[in-house]
GUMARLO-639800 format. One line per 5 residues: their letters; for each residue x negated, y, z of N, C-alpha, C, CB. Coordinates in steps of 0.001 Angstrom, whole numbers. Glycine has a CB too. Example, Ala and Ser with C-alpha at 12.3 -4.5 7.8 and 13.67 -1.06 7.14 Angstrom:
<nodes>
AS = -13190 -5690 7800 -12300 -4500 7800 -13200 -3300 7800 -11308 -4473 9046  -12850 -2250 7080 -13670 -1060 7140 -12900 30 7870 -14084 -598 5725;
</nodes>
This chain:
<nodes>
MQTTN = -1124 -955 -112 85 211 -429 -1074 1356 -347 1666 410 940  -420 2078 -1188 -1174 3571 -544 -359 4216 -250 -2029 4504 -1328  -1327 5844 145 -902 6888 924 75 7389 -588 -2336 8028 1715  1159 8312 -638 1736 9517 -1339 544 10299 -1948 2600 10470 -308  180 10816 -1224 -1130 11657 -1658 -2309 10789 -2706 -1968 12102 -98;
QLLQF = -2243 9305 -1890 -3422 9129 -3099 -2464 8623 -4087 -4865 7948 -2804  -1252 8390 -4299 -207 8030 -5271 -696 9170 -6190 1490 8046 -4736  -110 10298 -5655 -246 11591 -6552 -1463 12259 -7353 79 12537 -5765  -2123 11885 -6558 -3650 11975 -7206 -3962 11295 -8523 -4674 11340 -6239  -3559 10340 -8226 -4001 9615 -9315 -3289 9474 -10676 -4152 8476 -8861;
LRAQL = -1866 10149 -10400 -1001 10487 -11415 -963 11727 -12119 66 10340 -10994  -2080 12598 -10715 -2692 13867 -11321 -3448 14038 -12236 -3246 14436 -10673  -4787 12381 -11569 -5551 12752 -13051 -5354 12071 -14316 -6953 12597 -12949  -4174 11150 -14371 -4002 10577 -15075 -3127 11576 -16151 -3609 9461 -14501  -2431 12333 -15611 -2228 13525 -16353 -2831 14630 -17053 -1795 13947 -15846;
DEIDQ = -3778 14916 -16523 -4965 15315 -16613 -5733 15390 -17481 -5423 14941 -16069  -5693 13814 -17965 -6635 13399 -18836 -5805 13285 -20310 -7319 11994 -18270  -4586 12869 -20432 -3854 13046 -21478 -3598 14829 -21367 -2477 11978 -21398  -3432 15460 -20681 -3192 16960 -20719 -4712 17442 -21894 -3251 17748 -18709  -5764 16828 -21288 -7338 17232 -22149 -6981 16581 -23416 -9050 16472 -21440;
YFHQT = -6609 15668 -23875 -6770 15022 -24542 -5794 15514 -25896 -6689 13884 -23868  -4949 16347 -25665 -3774 16878 -26329 -4684 18027 -26759 -2303 17204 -25404  -5179 18640 -25627 -5173 19886 -26199 -6860 20251 -27105 -4792 20961 -24809  -7821 18832 -26093 -8915 19105 -27443 -8372 18346 -28222 -10551 18746 -27391  -7905 17300 -28739 -8334 16772 -29762 -6401 16318 -30312 -9723 15429 -29337;
IEVQP = -5675 16951 -30105 -4219 16568 -30961 -3723 18014 -31245 -2875 15562 -29957  -4143 18798 -30846 -3490 20232 -31591 -4547 20479 -32197 -2947 21604 -30710  -5788 20163 -32527 -6807 20872 -33336 -6699 20142 -34767 -8381 20768 -32632  -5851 19053 -34490 -5418 18474 -36130 -4731 18900 -36633 -4966 17386 -36450  -5134 19495 -38280 -4186 19438 -39280 -2823 18929 -39409 -4677 18960 -40014;
AAVLA = -1405 19700 -39841 -746 19098 -39893 -509 17733 -40224 -425 19613 -40185  -1618 17427 -41675 -1600 16447 -42306 -2030 15183 -41772 -2127 16726 -43211  -2942 15769 -40986 -3528 14150 -39712 -2684 13886 -38824 -4957 14303 -38582  -2057 14712 -38212 -684 14855 -37166 67 13523 -37924 439 16720 -37291  719 13879 -39509 1560 13081 -39380 1354 12160 -40925 2937 13868 -39017;
RTPAG = 11 11737 -40882 -258 10408 -41782 -285 9595 -40911 -1499 10244 -42658  633 9178 -41830 836 7157 -41065 -65 6281 -41485 2323 6130 -41568  -305 5856 -39847 -1935 4499 -39848 -2044 3947 -40793 -2057 3130 -38899  -3030 3209 -41424 -3192 1840 -42388 -2876 1197 -41963 -4156 1273 -42854  -3169 461 -40953 -2156 -325 -40245 -392 -526 -40660 -2261 310 -38930;
GGWSV = 543 386 -40541 1549 685 -40355 1757 1524 -38788 2191 -495 -40641  2796 1422 -38922 3315 2298 -37389 3719 3702 -37698 1981 2491 -36133  3354 4020 -36445 3876 5340 -36224 2657 6589 -36230 4668 5260 -34779  2884 7700 -36955 1772 8444 -36898 1900 9369 -35841 1499 9056 -38091  815 10234 -35369 695 11027 -34247 1601 11899 -34121 -375 11607 -34157;
VQVLD = 2261 12750 -34671 3444 13292 -34559 4561 12571 -34080 3710 13733 -35605  5027 11148 -34905 5942 10413 -34448 5612 9709 -32868 6151 9446 -35561  4338 9713 -32533 4523 8956 -31407 4783 10043 -30297 3284 7991 -31135  4297 11324 -30620 4818 12445 -29957 6151 12838 -29277 4686 13177 -30699  7220 12909 -30733 8264 13086 -30246 8858 11100 -29894 9136 14215 -31428;
HLNFY = 8330 10254 -29763 8863 9467 -29006 9053 9748 -27467 8233 8473 -29233  8003 10286 -27254 7180 10577 -26126 8238 11983 -25252 5364 11096 -26812  8692 12850 -26209 9660 13858 -26520 10970 13516 -25891 9808 14023 -27998  11016 12450 -26658 12517 11421 -26494 12532 11193 -24687 12300 9381 -27570  11644 10831 -23995 11652 10079 -23139 11781 11260 -21441 10253 9070 -23510;
SRWYL = 10797 12222 -22401 10931 13430 -21227 11721 13781 -20968 10521 14446 -21230  12886 13691 -22328 13912 14631 -22251 15011 14062 -21394 14394 15008 -23613  14846 13069 -20840 15912 11923 -20252 15007 11948 -18731 15982 10003 -21329  13478 11239 -18477 13315 11467 -17475 13083 12566 -16534 12832 10957 -17488  12498 13523 -17153 11915 14578 -16571 13164 15047 -15568 11367 15688 -17711;
PRLED = 14636 16030 -16177 15409 16536 -15715 16300 15736 -14185 16032 16807 -16903  15938 14263 -14617 16409 13357 -13659 15175 13333 -12601 16797 11875 -14345  14092 13642 -12333 13442 13320 -12034 13294 14547 -11261 12793 12741 -12776  13701 15993 -11659 13668 17038 -10529 14643 16900 -10096 13476 18356 -10713  16073 16187 -10498 16962 16413 -9771 16945 15606 -8482 17989 16303 -10471;
AFRES = 15965 14383 -8628 15973 13670 -7355 15118 14323 -6479 15593 12274 -7458  13728 15216 -6782 13438 15956 -5892 13914 16784 -5417 12792 16255 -5987  14875 17438 -5987 15754 18895 -5533 16267 17612 -5066 16712 20312 -6621  17251 17077 -4541 18347 15943 -4161 17290 15693 -2591 18560 14197 -5653  15699 15301 -2674 15477 15034 -1810 14972 16559 -404 14637 13987 -2354;
RKKNL = 15084 17171 -1046 15058 18421 -71 16539 19180 376 14138 19569 -850  17537 18764 -587 18551 19312 -28 19094 18445 1307 19543 19479 -1119  18645 17043 956 19283 16176 2401 17742 16061 2974 20287 14235 2092  17059 16925 2967 16139 17131 4333 15011 15980 4364 17145 16988 5845  15250 15112 3105 14444 14083 2944 12838 14316 3083 14794 13588 1705;
AARPY = 12171 13686 4066 10781 13919 3944 10106 13280 3534 10256 14111 4704  8794 13643 2548 7929 12972 2014 7355 12113 2704 7209 13582 1545  7227 10802 1925 6876 9811 3784 5178 9839 2937 8053 7220 4311  4798 9177 4481 3011 9098 3806 2914 8075 3106 1679 8915 4862  3200 7556 2813 3099 5857 2370 4058 5175 1032 3672 4935 3831;
FKSGW = 3679 5071 26 4490 4486 -510 4152 3161 -1625 5101 5501 -952  5568 2589 -1683 5803 910 -1744 6305 1342 -3166 7072 -101 -459  5754 451 -3984 6291 802 -5429 7657 -842 -5295 4499 698 -7116  8725 -718 -6102 9861 -1591 -5401 9686 -2528 -7003 11799 -591 -4846  9702 -4027 -6743 9537 -5188 -7662 9628 -4408 -9207 10857 -6466 -7363;
LGRYF = 10676 -4101 -9639 11827 -3564 -10703 10593 -2753 -11125 13520 -2650 -10150  10242 -1408 -10507 9564 -88 -10906 7999 -556 -11140 9736 1187 -9617  7544 -1268 -10139 6333 -2013 -10143 6407 -3101 -11908 6367 -3095 -8391  7490 -3614 -11932 7088 -4607 -13134 7063 -3629 -14310 8238 -5959 -13423  8024 -2430 -14663 8066 -1810 -15453 6855 -1164 -16192 8774 -1232 -15048;
TRLMK = 6276 -803 -14316 5060 300 -15229 4082 -322 -15290 4528 1738 -14645  4005 -2198 -14932 2904 -2810 -15576 2767 -2851 -16617 2708 -3752 -15403  4103 -3652 -17506 4572 -3620 -18811 4074 -2647 -19693 5833 -3508 -18801  4001 -1385 -19222 4134 -438 -20081 2425 -75 -19981 5370 751 -19651  1409 -292 -19349 345 427 -18985 -579 -586 -20006 27 553 -17211;
PRADG = -1798 289 -20703 -2173 -444 -21314 -3778 -1326 -20755 -2070 310 -22457  -4203 -1639 -21856 -5223 -2140 -20681 -6200 -1304 -20506 -5899 -3441 -20890  -7598 -1618 -19797 -8687 -909 -19357 -9164 -547 -21251 -9922 -2026 -18117  -9236 -844 -21782 -9674 -912 -23573 -8773 -534 -24227 -9990 -2264 -24298  -7639 155 -23908 -6731 852 -24561 -5558 -321 -25281 -7587 1816 -25641;
SIASK = -6516 -1317 -25445 -5353 -2443 -26139 -4115 -2569 -25413 -5890 -4008 -26199  -2926 -3313 -26301 -1575 -3298 -25386 -973 -4513 -25444 -485 -2267 -25796  -645 -4926 -23998 -905 -6416 -23613 697 -7281 -24323 -1109 -6543 -21487  1335 -6154 -23940 2794 -6287 -24312 2887 -5544 -25142 3798 -6080 -23436  3334 -5935 -26831 4519 -5272 -27713 5626 -5396 -27341 4675 -5654 -28929;
MKAPA = 6444 -3990 -27446 7815 -4265 -27524 8296 -3075 -28539 8551 -4276 -25992  10121 -3139 -29103 10206 -2568 -30055 11131 -984 -28933 11005 -3669 -31432  10910 -539 -30009 11608 1119 -29322 12995 1213 -29506 11039 2640 -30134  13616 1190 -28385 15478 1384 -29528 15460 1728 -29781 16745 1595 -29667  16839 1669 -30772 16930 2573 -31454 16785 4112 -31726 17529 2326 -31537;
QAIPS = 17752 4388 -30758 17943 6399 -30312 16560 6634 -30368 18672 7061 -28381  15035 6177 -29798 14070 6561 -28998 12579 6845 -30522 13855 5073 -27544  13420 6087 -31497 12563 5752 -32756 12664 7465 -33661 13457 4110 -33818  11465 7465 -33463 11187 9082 -33955 11361 9331 -35569 9485 9554 -33566  11926 10441 -36182 12387 10190 -37336 10393 10057 -38580 13818 11793 -37645;
SALDS = 10870 10224 -39055 9656 10129 -40250 9523 11400 -40810 9955 9085 -41533  10217 12909 -40583 10200 13871 -41430 10128 14850 -40358 11314 13934 -42461  9205 15402 -39376 9001 15911 -38559 8280 16895 -38795 8737 15297 -37871  8481 18240 -37502 7584 19746 -37886 6685 19251 -37163 8084 21449 -37448  5766 19005 -37396 4521 18787 -36074 4204 20052 -35477 2935 18167 -36603;
AVVLV = 4447 21382 -36096 4413 22643 -35050 5563 22160 -33729 5036 24347 -36006  6510 22176 -34283 8140 21888 -32756 7653 20686 -32305 10322 21513 -33355  7531 19613 -32807 6616 18604 -31788 5755 18980 -31018 5887 17728 -32332  4671 19766 -31354 3532 20137 -30114 3953 20365 -29413 2645 20993 -30030  4814 21756 -29454 5066 23130 -28576 6004 22059 -27729 5927 24845 -29443;
EFEQH = 7004 21427 -28099 7686 20619 -26826 6761 19780 -26385 8989 19751 -27110  6275 18883 -26386 5082 18141 -25816 4721 18886 -25052 4023 17728 -26579  3873 20108 -25521 2979 20727 -24017 4178 21170 -22946 1823 22448 -24406  5614 21541 -23272 5983 22292 -22327 6556 20651 -21626 7092 23771 -22774  6737 19682 -21754 7131 18939 -21517 5773 17929 -20388 7739 18615 -22815;
LQHLK = 4360 18705 -20750 3268 18300 -20413 3556 19285 -18449 1835 18842 -21843  3736 20413 -18987 3821 21945 -17750 4723 21064 -16735 4922 23892 -18446  6357 20898 -17346 7179 20301 -16567 6533 19315 -15438 8051 19662 -17432  6225 17863 -16172 5372 16824 -15631 4454 17451 -14540 4526 16148 -16781  3564 18647 -14636 2545 18936 -13995 3700 19589 -12606 1331 20004 -14964;
SLIKL = 4629 20093 -13065 5523 20888 -11224 6402 20162 -11135 6376 22628 -11011  6748 18552 -11975 7216 17645 -10976 6217 16973 -9893 7840 16617 -11704  5387 16962 -10578 4262 15838 -9216 4057 17128 -8120 1992 15057 -10014  3287 18382 -8694 3730 19183 -6911 4868 19087 -6359 3725 20730 -6753  6370 19281 -6771 7374 18735 -6065 7638 17776 -5135 7899 18507 -6644;
AEKAD = 6825 16536 -6031 6841 15772 -5501 5893 15542 -4501 6989 15160 -6165  5144 15778 -4248 4428 16317 -2737 5472 15966 -1117 4275 18408 -2935  6464 16885 -1541 7499 17483 -438 8403 16353 -457 8318 19025 -799  8343 15856 -1836 9861 15087 -1597 9618 13280 -881 10787 14961 -3555  10836 12791 -1031 10652 11387 -443 10914 10564 -2017 11976 10956 1045;
LVHTR = 9404 9640 -1976 9677 8622 -3231 9761 7992 -3182 9298 8315 -4022  11141 7462 -2038 11693 5949 -1414 12794 5785 -1767 11783 5691 49  13221 7022 -1129 14597 6912 -1183 15815 7939 -2221 14821 7088 250  14594 8503 -2761 15216 8967 -4159 15513 8233 -5115 14552 9731 -4782  16325 8040 -6385 16392 7477 -7061 16385 7911 -8531 17087 6982 -6635;
VTTSL = 15730 7681 -9316 16215 7945 -10951 16843 6768 -11594 14931 8314 -11960  18008 7014 -12398 18699 6361 -13212 17774 5941 -14712 19964 7262 -13385  17759 4912 -14885 16651 4200 -16325 17446 4799 -17565 16608 2004 -16529  17266 4574 -18535 17168 4664 -19916 17581 4010 -20716 16322 4690 -20251  17645 2807 -20120 17762 1532 -20217 19657 1235 -20205 16778 860 -18891;
SSFIR = 20244 1591 -18606 21276 1413 -18262 21128 2314 -16847 21616 -55 -18304  22968 2714 -17253 22735 3649 -15341 22682 2245 -14360 24731 5014 -14566  22941 1415 -14613 23189 473 -12959 21285 394 -12896 24400 -1864 -13109  20625 611 -13850 19412 433 -13010 18771 1588 -12743 18477 -416 -13560  18467 1696 -11429 18115 3145 -10980 16594 2548 -9835 19862 4127 -9936;
LKSGD = 15285 3013 -10652 14565 3454 -10393 13965 4294 -8853 14748 3806 -11277  12941 4131 -8002 12443 4536 -6659 11870 5961 -7425 11174 3324 -5761  11929 7078 -7417 11081 8513 -8266 9802 8336 -8445 11054 9968 -7495  9749 7825 -7345 7888 7705 -7461 7508 6792 -8546 7051 6980 -5976  8126 4877 -8470 7773 4134 -9485 8234 4877 -11033 8433 2719 -9179;
TLCFA = 9337 6283 -10886 9782 6479 -12333 8710 7297 -12764 11255 7162 -12588  7756 8115 -12041 6352 8855 -12210 5578 7805 -12634 5688 9572 -10885  5513 6865 -12147 4228 6075 -12477 4608 5311 -13906 3804 4897 -11145  5992 4778 -13807 6170 4538 -15516 6319 5385 -16358 7152 3882 -15924  6733 6324 -16108 6562 7898 -17115 5000 7863 -17738 6716 9666 -15913;
LAHAE = 4078 7861 -16662 2253 8667 -16798 1930 7006 -17920 733 8855 -14351  2409 5626 -17045 1903 4412 -17913 2538 4633 -19168 2272 2912 -17343  3810 5018 -19664 4037 4961 -21172 3804 6132 -21651 5338 4563 -21622  3153 7340 -21248 2668 8870 -21828 730 7540 -22536 2361 10913 -19670  359 7033 -21132 -1398 6736 -21597 -738 5666 -22815 -2833 5720 -19994;
RHFAQ = 35 4335 -21988 301 3653 -23698 387 4385 -25264 1756 3027 -23675  1027 5101 -25154 1142 5791 -26578 128 6434 -26675 2250 6684 -26884  -793 7036 -26194 -1860 7815 -26185 -3184 6733 -26883 -2062 8402 -24529  -3010 5816 -26156 -3674 4781 -26641 -3417 4506 -27867 -3528 3796 -25993  -2422 4762 -28633 -1445 4577 -29825 -2248 5803 -30418 460 4704 -29569;
IKRAI = -2072 6848 -30222 -2351 8261 -30694 -3799 7762 -31041 -2150 9676 -29503  -4966 7343 -30172 -6110 7301 -29718 -6539 6653 -31728 -6307 6175 -27952  -5893 5992 -31708 -6180 4980 -32613 -5891 5390 -34259 -5311 3756 -32134  -4817 5721 -34347 -4184 6635 -35666 -5525 7711 -35834 -2361 7667 -35213  -5664 8544 -34606 -6804 9440 -35226 -7747 9092 -35430 -7174 10342 -34745;
HQ = -8014 8525 -34763 -9505 8036 -35236 -9783 6534 -35502 -10539 8416 -34135  -8852 6284 -36953 -8998 5306 -37747 -10096 5631 -39449 -7368 4937 -37930;
</nodes>
């Protein structure tokens, strides 16, 4: 079991890596590179970012609501965070291996599959906004109860994860797709 502070420091470090790669590598690419479909098939960089934007539009407002609910109900931050079995399972399923490879391939739900005709500039601006929102949510999480506040998943309204698990899942999902982006850019 880890402390809540350790968890949030770990998540902040993950987010900082994503943010740095986004600003130093992705943003500086020409639109043609961002829209290029990888040689072996799959999504372009801008399609991957649009896919991440789809999930950010779902999870970030719900996380914010959970953290605000925690404050409203005077649920204090807990010193330790213990992941739930389902949250741990979903996070492990998403997380790429240390070498960046994907352990378990999965098909995205139809509503999360990005269009092939996207405006790179619009997608990048939205992604940057989501990065900033996620940074502010990790700050809010410092004072929230990450165990007793729950977030509905995009899979079903019946599946609710601890808000701490939802943060872990969201960052593992981003990490997974940034490994995909790195392969697409450096091919």
